[in-house]
N, C-alpha and C positions, 0 to 999 in steps of 0.2 A: 544741591540747593540746601541751605541751612534751614533749621526749623523756623527761624525768624522770617526768612525769605518766603517759605511756603505760606506762613500765616499772613504776611504782608500781601502776597499775591491774592489770597482769598479775600482779604479786605479790599483790595483794589477792584477785584471782580464785583464785589457787592456794591462798591461806590459807582462803578461804571453802570451797573444794572439800575441803580437809583437814578443816575443822571439820564439814562435812556428812558426812564419812566416805567420800568418793569419791576422795581422794588420800592415799596412804600418807605417813607422816612423812618417810621417806627421799626420796621424790620431791619433797615440798614443800621440804625443805632443799636438795636439788640445784637445783631451779628458782630458789629465792631466791638462792643463791650465784652461779649463772650470770647472773641478772638484775642483781645488785648491781654487777657490773663495768661496766655501762653507765650507772650513775647518777653524776650530778655533785652530790655532797654533801660537807659537811665530814667529815674523817676520823673524828670522834667518832661519826657515824652508822654507819659501817662497823664500828667497834669494838663499838658497842652491839648491832648486828644479829648479829654473830658470837657474842657472849656469849649472846644469846637462842637462837640456833640450836644452840649447844653444850648449853644447858640442855634444849632440846627433844630433842636426840639422847640425852642422859642419861636423860630421863624415859621415852623409848621403850625404852631398854636395860634399865633397872631397873624392877622392879614399883613401882607408885605408893606402896606402903607404905614402900619403902626409899629413896625419892627425897625430897629436901627441898622439892621444888616439883612442882606438877602440870602436865601438858601444857596443861590449860585455862588456868591462870594464865599460862603462856608464850604461848599464842595470844592472850590478852587483851593482853599486853605487845607482841606483834608488831603487833596492830591499832593500838595507841597509837603505835608506831614509825612505821607507815605514815602516820598522821595528821600527825605532826610532820614527817616527811620531805616530805609534800605541801605544807607551808607554806614550804619553802625555795625 
């Protein structure tokens, strides 16, 4: 397993734990940002990940009614991001 694959697997585990309700959003974001520094991916992946994490932060801060996107939609996008990053 490549270094990227190991890191992506850890990121997926954290995301799964968050979706299951056992990892708070702040901890998920902290783990993803810490893990991302060890990935070897094109810069666009880092930019896309940061945008998704910012959306997740905003959805956690604001009530779902006042936010233009849901945390579920963002977690779905993070799963797609992981899938695409795994192909690089």
